[in-house]
mmCIF file of the N, C-alpha and C atoms, coordinates in Angstrom:
data_MODEL
# 
_entry.id   MODEL 
# 
loop_
_atom_site.group_PDB 
_atom_site.id 
_atom_site.type_symbol 
_atom_site.label_atom_id 
_atom_site.label_alt_id 
_atom_site.label_comp_id 
_atom_site.label_asym_id 
_atom_site.label_entity_id 
_atom_site.label_seq_id 
_atom_site.pdbx_PDB_ins_code 
_atom_site.Cartn_x 
_atom_site.Cartn_y 
_atom_site.Cartn_z 
_atom_site.occupancy 
_atom_site.B_iso_or_equiv 
_atom_site.pdbx_formal_charge 
_atom_site.auth_seq_id 
_atom_site.auth_comp_id 
_atom_site.auth_asym_id 
_atom_site.auth_atom_id 
_atom_site.pdbx_PDB_model_num 
ATOM 1   N N  . MET A 1 1  ? -4.871  -40.340 -63.254 1.00 0.00 ? 1  MET A N  1 
ATOM 2   C CA . MET A 1 1  ? -5.047  -41.081 -64.251 1.00 0.00 ? 1  MET A CA 1 
ATOM 3   C C  . MET A 1 1  ? -6.500  -41.939 -64.539 1.00 0.00 ? 1  MET A C  1 
ATOM 4   N N  . VAL A 1 2  ? -7.164  -41.741 -65.600 1.00 0.00 ? 2  VAL A N  1 
ATOM 5   C CA . VAL A 1 2  ? -8.361  -41.825 -66.036 1.00 0.00 ? 2  VAL A CA 1 
ATOM 6   C C  . VAL A 1 2  ? -8.468  -43.646 -66.438 1.00 0.00 ? 2  VAL A C  1 
ATOM 7   N N  . SER A 1 3  ? -9.021  -44.339 -65.781 1.00 0.00 ? 3  SER A N  1 
ATOM 8   C CA . SER A 1 3  ? -9.033  -45.693 -66.291 1.00 0.00 ? 3  SER A CA 1 
ATOM 9   C C  . SER A 1 3  ? -7.673  -46.507 -66.783 1.00 0.00 ? 3  SER A C  1 
ATOM 10  N N  . HIS A 1 4  ? -6.719  -46.129 -66.194 1.00 0.00 ? 4  HIS A N  1 
ATOM 11  C CA . HIS A 1 4  ? -5.078  -46.538 -66.823 1.00 0.00 ? 4  HIS A CA 1 
ATOM 12  C C  . HIS A 1 4  ? -5.148  -46.103 -68.036 1.00 0.00 ? 4  HIS A C  1 
ATOM 13  N N  . TRP A 1 5  ? -5.602  -44.325 -68.867 1.00 0.00 ? 5  TRP A N  1 
ATOM 14  C CA . TRP A 1 5  ? -5.224  -44.244 -69.879 1.00 0.00 ? 5  TRP A CA 1 
ATOM 15  C C  . TRP A 1 5  ? -3.795  -43.913 -69.723 1.00 0.00 ? 5  TRP A C  1 
ATOM 16  N N  . GLN A 1 6  ? -2.553  -43.861 -70.360 1.00 0.00 ? 6  GLN A N  1 
ATOM 17  C CA . GLN A 1 6  ? -1.536  -43.210 -69.481 1.00 0.00 ? 6  GLN A CA 1 
ATOM 18  C C  . GLN A 1 6  ? -1.075  -42.078 -69.969 1.00 0.00 ? 6  GLN A C  1 
ATOM 19  N N  . THR A 1 7  ? -1.623  -41.328 -70.419 1.00 0.00 ? 7  THR A N  1 
ATOM 20  C CA . THR A 1 7  ? -0.942  -39.595 -71.028 1.00 0.00 ? 7  THR A CA 1 
ATOM 21  C C  . THR A 1 7  ? -1.947  -38.994 -71.302 1.00 0.00 ? 7  THR A C  1 
ATOM 22  N N  . GLN A 1 8  ? -1.926  -37.520 -71.074 1.00 0.00 ? 8  GLN A N  1 
ATOM 23  C CA . GLN A 1 8  ? -3.649  -36.955 -71.221 1.00 0.00 ? 8  GLN A CA 1 
ATOM 24  C C  . GLN A 1 8  ? -3.265  -36.720 -72.863 1.00 0.00 ? 8  GLN A C  1 
ATOM 25  N N  . GLN A 1 9  ? -2.439  -37.027 -73.526 1.00 0.00 ? 9  GLN A N  1 
ATOM 26  C CA . GLN A 1 9  ? -2.623  -37.367 -75.301 1.00 0.00 ? 9  GLN A CA 1 
ATOM 27  C C  . GLN A 1 9  ? -3.636  -38.704 -75.603 1.00 0.00 ? 9  GLN A C  1 
ATOM 28  N N  . ASP A 1 10 ? -3.826  -39.775 -74.362 1.00 0.00 ? 10 ASP A N  1 
ATOM 29  C CA . ASP A 1 10 ? -4.702  -40.474 -74.855 1.00 0.00 ? 10 ASP A CA 1 
ATOM 30  C C  . ASP A 1 10 ? -6.205  -40.013 -74.508 1.00 0.00 ? 10 ASP A C  1 
ATOM 31  N N  . ILE A 1 11 ? -6.472  -38.756 -73.768 1.00 0.00 ? 11 ILE A N  1 
ATOM 32  C CA . ILE A 1 11 ? -7.764  -38.524 -73.597 1.00 0.00 ? 11 ILE A CA 1 
ATOM 33  C C  . ILE A 1 11 ? -8.079  -36.922 -73.753 1.00 0.00 ? 11 ILE A C  1 
ATOM 34  N N  . ILE A 1 12 ? -6.805  -36.281 -74.274 1.00 0.00 ? 12 ILE A N  1 
ATOM 35  C CA . ILE A 1 12 ? -7.352  -34.339 -74.701 1.00 0.00 ? 12 ILE A CA 1 
ATOM 36  C C  . ILE A 1 12 ? -8.071  -34.610 -75.731 1.00 0.00 ? 12 ILE A C  1 
ATOM 37  N N  . GLY A 1 13 ? -9.078  -34.353 -75.886 1.00 0.00 ? 13 GLY A N  1 
ATOM 38  C CA . GLY A 1 13 ? -9.637  -33.717 -77.153 1.00 0.00 ? 13 GLY A CA 1 
ATOM 39  C C  . GLY A 1 13 ? -10.881 -35.168 -77.370 1.00 0.00 ? 13 GLY A C  1 
ATOM 40  N N  . HIS A 1 14 ? -10.925 -36.157 -76.542 1.00 0.00 ? 14 HIS A N  1 
ATOM 41  C CA . HIS A 1 14 ? -12.353 -36.545 -76.627 1.00 0.00 ? 14 HIS A CA 1 
ATOM 42  C C  . HIS A 1 14 ? -13.175 -36.128 -75.711 1.00 0.00 ? 14 HIS A C  1 
ATOM 43  N N  . ASN A 1 15 ? -14.540 -36.841 -76.141 1.00 0.00 ? 15 ASN A N  1 
ATOM 44  C CA . ASN A 1 15 ? -15.451 -36.621 -74.724 1.00 0.00 ? 15 ASN A CA 1 
ATOM 45  C C  . ASN A 1 15 ? -15.707 -38.357 -74.007 1.00 0.00 ? 15 ASN A C  1 
ATOM 46  N N  . CYS A 1 16 ? -16.339 -38.344 -73.558 1.00 0.00 ? 16 CYS A N  1 
ATOM 47  C CA . CYS A 1 16 ? -16.265 -39.652 -72.599 1.00 0.00 ? 16 CYS A CA 1 
ATOM 48  C C  . CYS A 1 16 ? -16.512 -40.588 -73.037 1.00 0.00 ? 16 CYS A C  1 
ATOM 49  N N  . ARG A 1 17 ? -17.651 -40.338 -74.372 1.00 0.00 ? 17 ARG A N  1 
ATOM 50  C CA . ARG A 1 17 ? -17.982 -41.235 -75.025 1.00 0.00 ? 17 ARG A CA 1 
ATOM 51  C C  . ARG A 1 17 ? -16.730 -42.637 -75.613 1.00 0.00 ? 17 ARG A C  1 
ATOM 52  N N  . PHE A 1 18 ? -15.714 -41.981 -75.241 1.00 0.00 ? 18 PHE A N  1 
ATOM 53  C CA . PHE A 1 18 ? -14.441 -43.186 -76.081 1.00 0.00 ? 18 PHE A CA 1 
ATOM 54  C C  . PHE A 1 18 ? -14.352 -44.144 -75.047 1.00 0.00 ? 18 PHE A C  1 
ATOM 55  N N  . LEU A 1 19 ? -14.883 -43.496 -73.701 1.00 0.00 ? 19 LEU A N  1 
ATOM 56  C CA . LEU A 1 19 ? -14.719 -44.966 -72.642 1.00 0.00 ? 19 LEU A CA 1 
ATOM 57  C C  . LEU A 1 19 ? -15.457 -46.224 -72.516 1.00 0.00 ? 19 LEU A C  1 
ATOM 58  N N  . GLN A 1 20 ? -16.587 -45.989 -73.929 1.00 0.00 ? 20 GLN A N  1 
ATOM 59  C CA . GLN A 1 20 ? -17.600 -46.861 -73.775 1.00 0.00 ? 20 GLN A CA 1 
ATOM 60  C C  . GLN A 1 20 ? -17.326 -47.916 -75.184 1.00 0.00 ? 20 GLN A C  1 
ATOM 61  N N  . GLY A 1 21 ? -15.948 -47.180 -75.817 1.00 0.00 ? 21 GLY A N  1 
ATOM 62  C CA . GLY A 1 21 ? -15.545 -48.311 -76.642 1.00 0.00 ? 21 GLY A CA 1 
ATOM 63  C C  . GLY A 1 21 ? -16.394 -48.787 -77.701 1.00 0.00 ? 21 GLY A C  1 
ATOM 64  N N  . VAL A 1 22 ? -16.678 -50.213 -78.227 1.00 0.00 ? 22 VAL A N  1 
ATOM 65  C CA . VAL A 1 22 ? -17.569 -50.043 -79.281 1.00 0.00 ? 22 VAL A CA 1 
ATOM 66  C C  . VAL A 1 22 ? -19.150 -50.242 -78.696 1.00 0.00 ? 22 VAL A C  1 
ATOM 67  N N  . ASP A 1 23 ? -19.017 -50.151 -77.538 1.00 0.00 ? 23 ASP A N  1 
ATOM 68  C CA . ASP A 1 23 ? -20.506 -50.758 -76.676 1.00 0.00 ? 23 ASP A CA 1 
ATOM 69  C C  . ASP A 1 23 ? -21.244 -49.372 -76.465 1.00 0.00 ? 23 ASP A C  1 
ATOM 70  N N  . LEU A 1 24 ? -21.505 -48.906 -77.361 1.00 0.00 ? 24 LEU A N  1 
ATOM 71  C CA . LEU A 1 24 ? -22.312 -47.706 -77.516 1.00 0.00 ? 24 LEU A CA 1 
ATOM 72  C C  . LEU A 1 24 ? -23.982 -47.911 -77.609 1.00 0.00 ? 24 LEU A C  1 
ATOM 73  N N  . GLU A 1 25 ? -24.439 -48.783 -77.896 1.00 0.00 ? 25 GLU A N  1 
ATOM 74  C CA . GLU A 1 25 ? -25.663 -48.871 -77.905 1.00 0.00 ? 25 GLU A CA 1 
ATOM 75  C C  . GLU A 1 25 ? -26.148 -49.770 -76.327 1.00 0.00 ? 25 GLU A C  1 
ATOM 76  N N  . GLN A 1 26 ? -25.892 -48.432 -75.311 1.00 0.00 ? 26 GLN A N  1 
ATOM 77  C CA . GLN A 1 26 ? -26.239 -48.934 -74.147 1.00 0.00 ? 26 GLN A CA 1 
ATOM 78  C C  . GLN A 1 26 ? -27.946 -48.061 -73.884 1.00 0.00 ? 26 GLN A C  1 
ATOM 79  N N  . GLU A 1 27 ? -28.820 -48.941 -73.255 1.00 0.00 ? 27 GLU A N  1 
ATOM 80  C CA . GLU A 1 27 ? -29.930 -48.473 -73.106 1.00 0.00 ? 27 GLU A CA 1 
ATOM 81  C C  . GLU A 1 27 ? -29.724 -47.134 -72.238 1.00 0.00 ? 27 GLU A C  1 
ATOM 82  N N  . ALA A 1 28 ? -28.947 -47.540 -71.247 1.00 0.00 ? 28 ALA A N  1 
ATOM 83  C CA . ALA A 1 28 ? -29.023 -46.198 -70.125 1.00 0.00 ? 28 ALA A CA 1 
ATOM 84  C C  . ALA A 1 28 ? -28.151 -44.802 -70.823 1.00 0.00 ? 28 ALA A C  1 
ATOM 85  N N  . ARG A 1 29 ? -27.432 -44.948 -71.979 1.00 0.00 ? 29 ARG A N  1 
ATOM 86  C CA . ARG A 1 29 ? -27.521 -43.596 -72.463 1.00 0.00 ? 29 ARG A CA 1 
ATOM 87  C C  . ARG A 1 29 ? -28.493 -43.254 -73.289 1.00 0.00 ? 29 ARG A C  1 
ATOM 88  N N  . TYR A 1 30 ? -29.467 -43.489 -73.590 1.00 0.00 ? 30 TYR A N  1 
ATOM 89  C CA . TYR A 1 30 ? -30.739 -43.012 -74.400 1.00 0.00 ? 30 TYR A CA 1 
ATOM 90  C C  . TYR A 1 30 ? -31.606 -42.017 -73.204 1.00 0.00 ? 30 TYR A C  1 
ATOM 91  N N  . GLN A 1 31 ? -31.549 -43.331 -71.592 1.00 0.00 ? 31 GLN A N  1 
ATOM 92  C CA . GLN A 1 31 ? -32.307 -43.003 -70.652 1.00 0.00 ? 31 GLN A CA 1 
ATOM 93  C C  . GLN A 1 31 ? -31.501 -41.402 -70.269 1.00 0.00 ? 31 GLN A C  1 
ATOM 94  N N  . VAL A 1 32 ? -30.174 -41.600 -70.179 1.00 0.00 ? 32 VAL A N  1 
ATOM 95  C CA . VAL A 1 32 ? -29.354 -40.322 -69.632 1.00 0.00 ? 32 VAL A CA 1 
ATOM 96  C C  . VAL A 1 32 ? -29.991 -38.909 -70.794 1.00 0.00 ? 32 VAL A C  1 
ATOM 97  N N  . THR A 1 33 ? -29.749 -38.931 -72.064 1.00 0.00 ? 33 THR A N  1 
ATOM 98  C CA . THR A 1 33 ? -30.099 -38.147 -72.570 1.00 0.00 ? 33 THR A CA 1 
ATOM 99  C C  . THR A 1 33 ? -31.817 -37.528 -72.406 1.00 0.00 ? 33 THR A C  1 
ATOM 100 N N  . GLU A 1 34 ? -32.705 -38.690 -72.435 1.00 0.00 ? 34 GLU A N  1 
ATOM 101 C CA . GLU A 1 34 ? -34.284 -37.768 -72.194 1.00 0.00 ? 34 GLU A CA 1 
ATOM 102 C C  . GLU A 1 34 ? -33.878 -37.305 -71.046 1.00 0.00 ? 34 GLU A C  1 
ATOM 103 N N  . ALA A 1 35 ? -33.609 -37.797 -70.000 1.00 0.00 ? 35 ALA A N  1 
ATOM 104 C CA . ALA A 1 35 ? -33.696 -37.444 -68.597 1.00 0.00 ? 35 ALA A CA 1 
ATOM 105 C C  . ALA A 1 35 ? -32.904 -35.458 -68.609 1.00 0.00 ? 35 ALA A C  1 
ATOM 106 N N  . ILE A 1 36 ? -31.932 -35.773 -69.354 1.00 0.00 ? 36 ILE A N  1 
ATOM 107 C CA . ILE A 1 36 ? -31.040 -34.418 -69.590 1.00 0.00 ? 36 ILE A CA 1 
ATOM 108 C C  . ILE A 1 36 ? -32.089 -33.465 -70.165 1.00 0.00 ? 36 ILE A C  1 
ATOM 109 N N  . LYS A 1 37 ? -32.583 -34.072 -71.355 1.00 0.00 ? 37 LYS A N  1 
ATOM 110 C CA . LYS A 1 37 ? -33.638 -33.261 -72.272 1.00 0.00 ? 37 LYS A CA 1 
ATOM 111 C C  . LYS A 1 37 ? -34.946 -32.502 -71.150 1.00 0.00 ? 37 LYS A C  1 
ATOM 112 N N  . ASP A 1 38 ? -35.707 -33.687 -70.154 1.00 0.00 ? 38 ASP A N  1 
ATOM 113 C CA . ASP A 1 38 ? -36.691 -33.701 -69.669 1.00 0.00 ? 38 ASP A CA 1 
ATOM 114 C C  . ASP A 1 38 ? -36.545 -33.154 -68.447 1.00 0.00 ? 38 ASP A C  1 
ATOM 115 N N  . ARG A 1 39 ? -35.133 -32.737 -68.194 1.00 0.00 ? 39 ARG A N  1 
ATOM 116 C CA . ARG A 1 39 ? -34.557 -31.735 -66.646 1.00 0.00 ? 39 ARG A CA 1 
ATOM 117 C C  . ARG A 1 39 ? -35.145 -32.626 -65.712 1.00 0.00 ? 39 ARG A C  1 
ATOM 118 N N  . LYS A 1 40 ? -34.889 -33.811 -65.550 1.00 0.00 ? 40 LYS A N  1 
ATOM 119 C CA . LYS A 1 40 ? -35.352 -35.033 -64.471 1.00 0.00 ? 40 LYS A CA 1 
ATOM 120 C C  . LYS A 1 40 ? -34.250 -35.763 -64.018 1.00 0.00 ? 40 LYS A C  1 
ATOM 121 N N  . PRO A 1 41 ? -34.360 -35.999 -62.519 1.00 0.00 ? 41 PRO A N  1 
ATOM 122 C CA . PRO A 1 41 ? -33.059 -37.015 -61.986 1.00 0.00 ? 41 PRO A CA 1 
ATOM 123 C C  . PRO A 1 41 ? -32.864 -38.262 -62.910 1.00 0.00 ? 41 PRO A C  1 
ATOM 124 N N  . ILE A 1 42 ? -32.298 -38.877 -62.590 1.00 0.00 ? 42 ILE A N  1 
ATOM 125 C CA . ILE A 1 42 ? -31.470 -40.151 -63.365 1.00 0.00 ? 42 ILE A CA 1 
ATOM 126 C C  . ILE A 1 42 ? -30.835 -40.742 -62.216 1.00 0.00 ? 42 ILE A C  1 
ATOM 127 N N  . GLU A 1 43 ? -30.594 -42.250 -62.167 1.00 0.00 ? 43 GLU A N  1 
ATOM 128 C CA . GLU A 1 43 ? -29.712 -43.102 -62.090 1.00 0.00 ? 43 GLU A CA 1 
ATOM 129 C C  . GLU A 1 43 ? -29.747 -44.231 -62.663 1.00 0.00 ? 43 GLU A C  1 
ATOM 130 N N  . VAL A 1 44 ? -28.393 -44.178 -63.157 1.00 0.00 ? 44 VAL A N  1 
ATOM 131 C CA . VAL A 1 44 ? -28.057 -45.491 -64.180 1.00 0.00 ? 44 VAL A CA 1 
ATOM 132 C C  . VAL A 1 44 ? -26.737 -46.082 -64.240 1.00 0.00 ? 44 VAL A C  1 
ATOM 133 N N  . THR A 1 45 ? -26.614 -47.419 -64.805 1.00 0.00 ? 45 THR A N  1 
ATOM 134 C CA . THR A 1 45 ? -24.898 -47.635 -64.800 1.00 0.00 ? 45 THR A CA 1 
ATOM 135 C C  . THR A 1 45 ? -24.514 -47.765 -66.154 1.00 0.00 ? 45 THR A C  1 
ATOM 136 N N  . LEU A 1 46 ? -23.755 -47.066 -66.224 1.00 0.00 ? 46 LEU A N  1 
ATOM 137 C CA . LEU A 1 46 ? -23.356 -47.075 -67.732 1.00 0.00 ? 46 LEU A CA 1 
ATOM 138 C C  . LEU A 1 46 ? -21.615 -48.375 -67.514 1.00 0.00 ? 46 LEU A C  1 
ATOM 139 N N  . ARG A 1 47 ? -21.290 -48.739 -68.816 1.00 0.00 ? 47 ARG A N  1 
ATOM 140 C CA . ARG A 1 47 ? -20.461 -49.521 -68.982 1.00 0.00 ? 47 ARG A CA 1 
ATOM 141 C C  . ARG A 1 47 ? -19.501 -49.085 -69.933 1.00 0.00 ? 47 ARG A C  1 
ATOM 142 N N  . ASN A 1 48 ? -18.050 -48.748 -69.051 1.00 0.00 ? 48 ASN A N  1 
ATOM 143 C CA . ASN A 1 48 ? -17.026 -48.301 -69.910 1.00 0.00 ? 48 ASN A CA 1 
ATOM 144 C C  . ASN A 1 48 ? -15.892 -48.851 -69.772 1.00 0.00 ? 48 ASN A C  1 
ATOM 145 N N  . TYR A 1 49 ? -14.825 -48.852 -70.648 1.00 0.00 ? 49 TYR A N  1 
ATOM 146 C CA . TYR A 1 49 ? -13.706 -49.614 -71.204 1.00 0.00 ? 49 TYR A CA 1 
ATOM 147 C C  . TYR A 1 49 ? -12.428 -48.935 -70.637 1.00 0.00 ? 49 TYR A C  1 
ATOM 148 N N  . ARG A 1 50 ? -11.213 -49.712 -70.089 1.00 0.00 ? 50 ARG A N  1 
ATOM 149 C CA . ARG A 1 50 ? -9.899  -49.298 -69.672 1.00 0.00 ? 50 ARG A CA 1 
ATOM 150 C C  . ARG A 1 50 ? -9.356  -49.461 -70.952 1.00 0.00 ? 50 ARG A C  1 
ATOM 151 N N  . LYS A 1 51 ? -8.324  -48.964 -71.102 1.00 0.00 ? 51 LYS A N  1 
ATOM 152 C CA . LYS A 1 51 ? -7.621  -48.972 -72.408 1.00 0.00 ? 51 LYS A CA 1 
ATOM 153 C C  . LYS A 1 51 ? -7.073  -50.097 -72.616 1.00 0.00 ? 51 LYS A C  1 
ATOM 154 N N  . ASP A 1 52 ? -7.052  -51.054 -71.576 1.00 0.00 ? 52 ASP A N  1 
ATOM 155 C CA . ASP A 1 52 ? -6.710  -52.519 -71.673 1.00 0.00 ? 52 ASP A CA 1 
ATOM 156 C C  . ASP A 1 52 ? -7.921  -53.536 -72.381 1.00 0.00 ? 52 ASP A C  1 
ATOM 157 N N  . GLY A 1 53 ? -9.187  -52.797 -72.533 1.00 0.00 ? 53 GLY A N  1 
ATOM 158 C CA . GLY A 1 53 ? -10.279 -53.421 -72.745 1.00 0.00 ? 53 GLY A CA 1 
ATOM 159 C C  . GLY A 1 53 ? -11.058 -53.932 -71.666 1.00 0.00 ? 53 GLY A C  1 
ATOM 160 N N  . GLU A 1 54 ? -10.493 -53.659 -70.144 1.00 0.00 ? 54 GLU A N  1 
ATOM 161 C CA . GLU A 1 54 ? -11.401 -54.321 -68.994 1.00 0.00 ? 54 GLU A CA 1 
ATOM 162 C C  . GLU A 1 54 ? -12.386 -53.077 -68.644 1.00 0.00 ? 54 GLU A C  1 
ATOM 163 N N  . LEU A 1 55 ? -13.515 -54.140 -68.627 1.00 0.00 ? 55 LEU A N  1 
ATOM 164 C CA . LEU A 1 55 ? -14.724 -53.416 -68.341 1.00 0.00 ? 55 LEU A CA 1 
ATOM 165 C C  . LEU A 1 55 ? -14.654 -53.126 -66.902 1.00 0.00 ? 55 LEU A C  1 
ATOM 166 N N  . PHE A 1 56 ? -15.285 -51.157 -66.661 1.00 0.00 ? 56 PHE A N  1 
ATOM 167 C CA . PHE A 1 56 ? -15.007 -50.893 -65.269 1.00 0.00 ? 56 PHE A CA 1 
ATOM 168 C C  . PHE A 1 56 ? -16.958 -50.330 -65.327 1.00 0.00 ? 56 PHE A C  1 
ATOM 169 N N  . LEU A 1 57 ? -17.715 -50.073 -64.429 1.00 0.00 ? 57 LEU A N  1 
ATOM 170 C CA . LEU A 1 57 ? -18.775 -49.570 -64.584 1.00 0.00 ? 57 LEU A CA 1 
ATOM 171 C C  . LEU A 1 57 ? -18.883 -48.190 -63.621 1.00 0.00 ? 57 LEU A C  1 
ATOM 172 N N  . ILE A 1 58 ? -19.814 -47.167 -64.197 1.00 0.00 ? 58 ILE A N  1 
ATOM 173 C CA . ILE A 1 58 ? -19.811 -46.135 -63.593 1.00 0.00 ? 58 ILE A CA 1 
ATOM 174 C C  . ILE A 1 58 ? -21.422 -45.962 -62.986 1.00 0.00 ? 58 ILE A C  1 
ATOM 175 N N  . VAL A 1 59 ? -21.514 -45.683 -62.102 1.00 0.00 ? 59 VAL A N  1 
ATOM 176 C CA . VAL A 1 59 ? -22.916 -45.904 -61.076 1.00 0.00 ? 59 VAL A CA 1 
ATOM 177 C C  . VAL A 1 59 ? -23.498 -44.936 -60.715 1.00 0.00 ? 59 VAL A C  1 
# 
């Protein structure tokens, strides 16, 4: 089960950004994009949200 999403239908067909809810303007997202583009390692913390809105972190 991915962060309390109840069924496969809750997550199938979505990319991982749906876990960020409305919190899409995270600086870490842009840092990851740049690191991928530049082929450089990176360590960041992304804020994600469970189905009930509770925050959890991806480090």
